[in-house]
N, C-alpha and C positions, 0 to 999 in steps of 0.2 A: 504493500500500500504506500502511496505517496505521502511523504512527510507534509503535513498541512497545518497552517495557522488558521484559527477561527476567530471571528469578531462578531459581536451581536448575536450570539447563539440563542439568547433569551427571546428573540423575536419569533423563533419557530418559522413555520411556513416553508415555502420553497426557497432554498438557499441560492445565493449568487456565487458562482465559482469564477475565479479569475485565473487564467493560464498565462504565465509569463513567457517572454521571448528567450531567444538563445543567449546564454551566459547570464541569465537573470536568476531570480529566486522568488519564492512567495513573499519573502520579507521585503522585497523592493516595493511591494504594493501596500505596505502597512499604512502609510499616511492616508491614501485614498480609501482603503478598507475601513480604517478607524472612523473616518468621516461618514461613510455610507452606513456604518454599523448603528447609526441612530435610527435607521428604518429597516435595515435588512440583516440577514444572517449571511456573513461572508466566509468563503473558503478560499484561501490562497495557497495552493500547493507548490512545493518544489517539483518541477518536472523531472522525469527520470534522467539520470546522469548529471543532475544539478543539485546543489544544496545538500540537504540531508536525506534525500530520497535514494532508493536503491540504484546501483549501477547495473548496466546491462550492455552486452555487446551490440544490441539492436537499438536503433534510434529512428525508426520510421514512424510515419504518422498513424497508421493503423495501430501500432503498439502504444503510442501516446494516447490515442483515442480510447483504447481499452483501459489504460491506467485511469483516465478521467471517468470512464463509465463505472469502474470499480469504486472509485471515490464517491461518485454520486449515489451508487447503490448503498453505500455505508451511511448516507445522509438522507435517506427517504426515497431514493429512486428517481428523482427529477430535480433539475436545477436550471436557473437562468445562467447561461454560459457566456463569459466575456474572454476574449483571447487577443493578445498582442503579438504580432510578428509570428515567430515560430509557434507560440501559443495560440495565435489566431488560426493557423493552419491545422493545429491539433484540434481546436474547437470545431472547425468546419468538418474535419474528418469524423469527429464524434457525432455531429448532427446528421451526417450522411449515413454513418454505419449504425448509429443507435438513436434514431430520431425521437423515440418515445421518451428518452431520458432528458431531452433538451426542451425546456419550457419556452425559451427564446434564445436568440443568438446575436451577440454583438461582436464584430470583428474590427480590431484596431489596426489600421494601416498595413494591410497585407491582402493579397488576392490569391485564389487557388490556381496559381500559375508557377512556372519555373523562373528563377532569377539567375542572372549571370555573375553576380558579384560573389567574391570569395570571402570567407571569414578566417582563412588559414593564417593570415598574418597575426591575428590575435592569439591563436593557439601557439604559434611560434614565439610570440612575445612572452606569454605566460610560462612556457617551457624554459625560456632563457633566464628567468628570474632565479637567482641563487637563493633558494629558500633558507639555506643554512645561515645566511647573513641577515635574515629578516627577524627583527624583534618587535616590530609594530607595522601596521598597514602602510604607513607613510614610507617605510623602507622599501616595500615592494613597489609602491607607486613610483618612487624615484628610479628604480630599475626599469620599470615598464616604460618610463618616459624616454628611454633610449630608443624605443621602437614605436611607441604610441604617443603621438603629440597631444592628443585631446585629453586635457586634465579630467574632464567629466568621465571619459571612458576609463582612465586610470582608476578613479574612485569607484566606478561601477564594478570593474573586475575585482578589485580588492575587497569588496563586500563579500565575495565568495572565497575568501582566503581564511583558512583556519590557522591563525598565527601560532597558537600553542602547539598544534600538531605539525606545523610547517608543511602544510599541504593545501593544494587547491581543492575546493569542493566540487570540481568538475571531473567527469571521466573524459579527459582530453583525448585519450586514445580512441574511444568509441565515437566521440564527436567528430574527430578528424576522419575516421574511416567511413562514417555515415553522413558526412557533409553533403554529398550529392543528393541524398534523400531529403535532408533539411532544406536545401535550396529548391527542390522540385515540389510537386504535389502529385500524389498517387492518382491513377486512373480509377475512380470510384463510380459505381453505378448509382442510380437513384437520385432523388431530390429530397431536400428538407423544405417542407411546406409551412413551417412556422414563421413567426415574426423574425425578421433578420435585418440588422442595421450595420452598414459598413461606414465607419468613421475614419477619415484619413486626414493626414496633415497637409495643409496647403503648400508647405515648402518641401514636401516629400514626393518622390516619383514612384512609390511602391504600388499605388493603385491608380491606374491610368484609364482614360475613357475606353481604350480598346480592350480592357479587361472586363467590361460590363457584360458583354454577351456571355462570356464564360461563367461569370458570377451568377447571372440570372438563369443559366441552364441548370445550375445546381440549386440555386436559391431563388425561386420565382417571385417571392415576396420581398426581395431585397430592396432596402431603401438606402440612400447615400447622403452623406454630408461631409463637409470639410471644416477643419479648424484652421482658419487662414494664417495664423501666426505660428503654427506648430510644424515641426518636422516629423521624422519617423517616430521619435520618442515623444509623441504628442501628450501623453499623460505626465511626462516630466517637464515638457516645455510649457504646458498650460494646465496644471493639475486642477484648478478650479473649473476651467472650461470643460475638461474631460469629465470631472465629477458631475457637472450640471447636465452634460449629455447623457451620462449613465442614468441619472435620476429621471430625466425626461423620457428616456426609452423604457425604463422599467415601469414608470407610472402609466405609460401608454399601453403596455402589454398586460398590466396587472389584471 
């Protein structure tokens, strides 16, 4: 079972599950989850090969969808599902493979298509960190800076560093081997006919107009919106705007 943080469990009802993206963790969503917990029961799992969840040699979307299905079964059998980036693809796969478990679907800045960009440079950068010389996260960030210029990415990656154990909480070997699956989307049959909302960053090129036919083939009730001042990390670029979008969508489907 995926390691999962819970917020607002006293609300009961249909929970809201948030699936994070590549190199993330459930803890990354704590600020937004705590705010939404005034009205909803939130589940923020670590996806497989991330955080404190089990490691596996496999990292395909049907596998991740089954992980989420098992988690939903442990919390009543049905959930509103939100996913960002890799987590958005996992959420889409869940909706297509286990539609009865998905009360509604919100996908943050990703489409069910293949992408050409590589994340290998970040795996290489993390492997290059001499963890024996790391006493605090800033030590690792300083080493990462030699290959990763973006200070926000340095901080993001080091959130998944166990300083005491001197180990990354990623299964870097599996993520590297399975990266082609992460960047693509499986050829799945069927449709998800429930309420579906694709929210993208206005400064991002992950969800393009030419993707809409593919999206609607899988999700005929899909609706679309953009956050104009946000990029791919739209929930970090504009957390209040993202929170407001989540609230409006969940209220509409309630």
